[in-house]
DSSP file (Angstrom, degrees, kcal/mol; ACC not computed):
  #  RESIDUE AA STRUCTURE BP1 BP2  ACC     N-H-->O    O-->H-N    N-H-->O    O-->H-N    TCO  KAPPA ALPHA  PHI   PSI    X-CA   Y-CA   Z-CA
    1    1 A X              0   0    0      0, 0.0     3,-0.1     0, 0.0     2,-0.0   0.000 360.0 360.0 360.0 129.4  -17.4  -13.0  -34.0
    2    2 A X        -     0   0    0      1,-0.1     2,-0.5     0, 0.0     0, 0.0  -0.219 360.0 -77.1 -82.6 175.0  -16.4  -12.1  -30.5
    3    3 A X        +     0   0    0     -2,-0.0     2,-0.3     0, 0.0    -1,-0.1  -0.625  57.3 174.8 -76.0 122.7  -13.0  -12.4  -28.9
    4    4 A X        -     0   0    0     -2,-0.5     2,-0.1    -3,-0.1     3,-0.0  -0.941  34.6-102.0-128.5 150.2  -12.3  -16.0  -28.0
    5    5 A X        -     0   0    0     -2,-0.3     3,-0.1     1,-0.1     4,-0.0  -0.450  19.2-144.7 -70.7 144.4   -9.2  -17.7  -26.6
    6    6 A X  S    S+     0   0    0      1,-0.2     2,-0.3    -2,-0.1    -1,-0.1   0.864  82.1  18.1 -73.7 -37.1   -7.0  -19.6  -29.1
    7    7 A X  S    S-     0   0    0     -3,-0.0     2,-0.2     0, 0.0    -1,-0.2  -0.932  89.8 -93.2-136.7 157.9   -6.1  -22.3  -26.5
    8    8 A X        -     0   0    0     -2,-0.3     2,-0.3    -3,-0.1    -2,-0.0  -0.478  38.5-126.5 -69.7 135.4   -7.3  -23.6  -23.2
    9    9 A X        -     0   0    0     -2,-0.2    -1,-0.1     1,-0.1    -4,-0.0  -0.664  27.9-118.3 -79.3 136.6   -5.7  -22.0  -20.1
   10   10 A X     >  -     0   0    0     -2,-0.3     4,-2.3     1,-0.1     5,-0.2  -0.316  20.4-114.3 -70.0 159.7   -4.3  -24.6  -17.8
   11   11 A X  H  > S+     0   0    0      1,-0.2     4,-2.6     2,-0.2     5,-0.2   0.867 116.3  53.4 -62.6 -36.7   -5.7  -24.8  -14.2
   12   12 A X  H  > S+     0   0    0      2,-0.2     4,-2.4     1,-0.2    -1,-0.2   0.926 109.8  45.7 -65.8 -44.6   -2.4  -23.7  -12.8
   13   13 A X  H  > S+     0   0    0      2,-0.2     4,-1.8     1,-0.2    -2,-0.2   0.910 114.7  48.8 -65.4 -41.3   -2.2  -20.6  -15.0
   14   14 A X  H  X S+     0   0    0     -4,-2.3     4,-2.0     1,-0.2    -2,-0.2   0.924 113.4  46.4 -62.5 -45.2   -5.8  -19.7  -14.2
   15   15 A X  H  X S+     0   0    0     -4,-2.6     4,-1.0     1,-0.2    -2,-0.2   0.844 108.8  54.6 -70.7 -33.6   -5.3  -20.2  -10.5
   16   16 A X  H  < S+     0   0    0     -4,-2.4     4,-0.3     2,-0.2     3,-0.3   0.886 109.8  48.1 -65.7 -36.9   -2.1  -18.2  -10.4
   17   17 A X  H >< S+     0   0    0     -4,-1.8     3,-1.1     1,-0.2    -2,-0.2   0.910 112.1  48.8 -67.2 -41.0   -3.9  -15.3  -12.0
   18   18 A X  H >< S+     0   0    0     -4,-2.0     3,-1.7     1,-0.2     4,-0.3   0.621  89.3  82.4 -75.5 -12.6   -6.8  -15.5   -9.5
   19   19 A X  T 3< S+     0   0    0     -4,-1.0     3,-0.4     1,-0.3    -1,-0.2   0.736  89.4  54.7 -65.3 -19.6   -4.5  -15.7   -6.5
   20   20 A X  T <  S+     0   0    0     -3,-1.1    -1,-0.3    -4,-0.3    -2,-0.2   0.468  88.8  80.0 -89.0  -3.1   -4.3  -11.8   -6.7
   21   21 A X    <   +     0   0    0     -3,-1.7    -1,-0.2    -4,-0.1    -2,-0.1   0.636  64.9 104.5 -82.3 -14.6   -8.1  -11.4   -6.5
   22   22 A X  S    S-     0   0    0     -3,-0.4     2,-0.3    -4,-0.3    -3,-0.0  -0.417  75.4-118.5 -70.5 141.9   -8.5  -11.8   -2.8
   23   23 A X        -     0   0    0     -2,-0.1     2,-0.1     1,-0.1    -1,-0.1  -0.617  28.5-122.0 -79.2 136.0   -9.1   -8.7   -0.8
   24   24 A X        -     0   0    0     -2,-0.3     2,-0.2     1,-0.1    -1,-0.1  -0.431  28.3-102.8 -75.8 153.6   -6.4   -7.8    1.8
   25   25 A X        -     0   0    0     -2,-0.1    -1,-0.1     1,-0.1     2,-0.1  -0.530  44.1-106.7 -70.1 139.6   -7.3   -7.4    5.5
   26   26 A X        -     0   0    0     -2,-0.2     2,-0.2     1,-0.1    -1,-0.1  -0.405  33.7-109.1 -69.6 145.6   -7.5   -3.8    6.5
   27   27 A X        -     0   0    0     -2,-0.1    13,-0.4    13,-0.1     2,-0.4  -0.521  39.4-164.8 -72.3 139.8   -4.6   -2.5    8.7
   28   28 A X        -     0   0    0     -2,-0.2     2,-0.3    11,-0.2    11,-0.2  -0.945  12.1-176.9-127.9 148.1   -5.7   -1.8   12.2
   29   29 A X  E     -A   38   0A   0      9,-3.3     9,-3.0    -2,-0.4     2,-0.4  -0.812  33.1 -98.8-131.0 176.3   -4.1    0.1   15.1
   30   30 A X  E     -A   37   0A   0     -2,-0.3     2,-0.3     7,-0.2     7,-0.2  -0.841  30.0-122.7-103.5 132.2   -5.2    0.7   18.7
   31   31 A X     >  -     0   0    0      5,-2.7     4,-1.6    -2,-0.4    19,-0.1  -0.567  16.4-144.6 -68.6 128.1   -6.9    3.9   19.8
   32   32 A X  T  4 S+     0   0    0     -2,-0.3    -1,-0.1     1,-0.2    -2,-0.0   0.709  94.3  43.8 -70.1 -17.4   -4.8    5.4   22.6
   33   33 A X  T  4 S+     0   0    0      3,-0.1    -1,-0.2    16,-0.1    -2,-0.0   0.923 130.5  15.2 -92.3 -53.4   -7.9    6.7   24.4
   34   34 A X  T  4 S-     0   0    0      2,-0.1    -2,-0.2    15,-0.1     3,-0.1   0.508  91.0-131.1-104.0  -5.1  -10.4    3.8   24.4
   35   35 A X     <  +     0   0    0     -4,-1.6     2,-0.2     1,-0.2    -3,-0.1   0.707  60.1 134.1  64.9  23.6   -8.0    0.9   23.4
   36   36 A X        -     0   0    0      1,-0.1    -5,-2.7    -6,-0.0    -1,-0.2  -0.663  65.2 -91.2 -98.2 161.3  -10.3   -0.4   20.7
   37   37 A X  E     +A   30   0A   0     -2,-0.2     2,-0.3    -7,-0.2    -7,-0.2  -0.476  54.0 165.1 -71.8 137.9   -9.2   -1.3   17.1
   38   38 A X  E     -A   29   0A   0     -9,-3.0    -9,-3.3    -2,-0.2     2,-0.3  -0.955  42.1 -92.1-146.5 163.8   -9.3    1.5   14.6
   39   39 A X    >   -     0   0    0     -2,-0.3     3,-1.2     4,-0.2   -11,-0.2  -0.591  51.0-106.1 -76.3 139.2   -8.0    2.3   11.1
   40   40 A X  T 3  S+     0   0    0    -13,-0.4     3,-0.1    -2,-0.3    -1,-0.1  -0.398 102.1  17.7 -66.8 144.3   -4.7    4.2   11.2
   41   41 A X  T 3  S+     0   0    0      1,-0.3     2,-0.3    -2,-0.1    -1,-0.2   0.702 108.0 100.5  67.2  23.5   -5.0    8.0   10.3
   42   42 A X  S <  S-     0   0    0     -3,-1.2    -1,-0.3     0, 0.0     2,-0.1  -0.947  81.6 -99.4-130.1 153.6   -8.7    8.0   10.9
   43   43 A X        -     0   0    0     -2,-0.3    -4,-0.2     1,-0.1     7,-0.2  -0.427  51.2 -94.3 -67.8 148.2  -10.7    9.2   13.9
   44   44 A X     >  -     0   0    0      5,-2.0     4,-1.3     1,-0.1    12,-0.1  -0.433  26.1-144.2 -65.3 133.9  -11.8    6.4   16.3
   45   45 A X  T  4 S+     0   0    0      1,-0.2    14,-1.5     2,-0.1    -1,-0.1   0.745  95.3  43.2 -70.5 -23.5  -15.3    5.2   15.5
   46   46 A X  T  4 S+     0   0    0     12,-0.2    -1,-0.2     3,-0.1    15,-0.1   0.889 131.3  13.6 -93.7 -44.7  -16.2    4.7   19.1
   47   47 A X  T  4 S-     0   0    0      2,-0.1    11,-0.2    11,-0.1    -2,-0.1   0.561  89.2-127.6-112.0  -9.9  -14.8    7.7   21.0
   48   48 A X     <  +     0   0    0     -4,-1.3     7,-2.6     1,-0.2     8,-1.0   0.561  54.2 152.9  77.8   8.0  -14.1   10.1   18.1
   49   49 A X  E     +B   54   0B   0      5,-0.2    -5,-2.0     6,-0.1     2,-0.3  -0.513   9.1 156.5 -76.7 134.8  -10.5   10.7   19.4
   50   50 A X  E >   -B   53   0B   0      3,-2.5     3,-0.9    -2,-0.2    -7,-0.1  -0.834  63.1 -10.0-158.8 122.4   -7.9   11.7   16.8
   51   51 A X  T 3  S-     0   0    0     -2,-0.3     3,-0.1     1,-0.2    -8,-0.0   0.832 127.9 -44.3  64.5  37.6   -4.6   13.5   17.3
   52   52 A X  T 3  S+     0   0    0      1,-0.2     2,-0.3     0, 0.0    -1,-0.2   0.417 125.1  61.4  93.0  -2.4   -5.0   14.6   20.9
   53   53 A X  E <  S-B   50   0B   0     -3,-0.9    -3,-2.5    -5,-0.1     2,-0.6  -0.976  88.8 -94.4-150.6 164.0   -8.6   15.9   20.7
   54   54 A X  E     +B   49   0B   0     -2,-0.3    -5,-0.2    -5,-0.2    -6,-0.1  -0.728  40.6 173.8 -82.9 117.9  -12.1   14.7   20.0
   55   55 A X        +     0   0    0     -7,-2.6     2,-0.3    -2,-0.6    -1,-0.2   0.800  57.4  22.4 -95.5 -34.9  -12.8   15.4   16.4
   56   56 A X  S    S-     0   0    0     -8,-1.0     2,-0.3   -12,-0.1    -1,-0.1  -0.821  85.5 -90.2-131.9 166.5  -16.2   13.8   15.7
   57   57 A X        -     0   0    0     -2,-0.3    -9,-0.2     1,-0.1     2,-0.1  -0.633  49.4-123.6 -74.3 135.2  -19.3   12.7   17.5
   58   58 A X        -     0   0    0     -2,-0.3   -12,-0.2   -11,-0.2   -11,-0.1  -0.384  28.7 -94.0 -79.1 158.4  -19.0    9.1   18.6
   59   59 A X        -     0   0    0    -14,-1.5     2,-0.4     1,-0.1    -1,-0.1  -0.435  43.4-108.7 -67.7 144.4  -21.4    6.4   17.6
   60   60 A X        -     0   0    0     -2,-0.1     2,-0.4    -3,-0.1    -1,-0.1  -0.627  31.8-122.7 -75.5 129.3  -24.2    5.7   20.1
   61   61 A X        -     0   0    0     -2,-0.4     2,-0.5   -15,-0.1    -1,-0.1  -0.579  23.2-130.7 -72.6 128.5  -23.6    2.4   21.8
   62   62 A X        -     0   0    0     -2,-0.4     2,-0.9     1,-0.0    -1,-0.1  -0.711  15.3-155.3 -84.1 124.4  -26.7    0.2   21.3
   63   63 A X              0   0    0     -2,-0.5    -1,-0.0     1,-0.2    -2,-0.0  -0.828 360.0 360.0-103.3  97.8  -27.9   -1.3   24.6
   64   64 A X              0   0    0     -2,-0.9    -1,-0.2     0, 0.0    -2,-0.0   0.375 360.0 360.0-109.8 360.0  -29.8   -4.5   23.8
């Protein structure tokens, strides 16, 4: 016999538990060089700028 609940959970109790399941929006900051949104403490995805210098190769802009 598997584990089964003794009593039915009310809709309110179930929904209060599920209210914590939503994923939060990621925090964003502005790149000081290209002014696009980026994650804080990460190199910019567009220009590669981080901490006063270019750290990585930037993504190639797709021209469609």
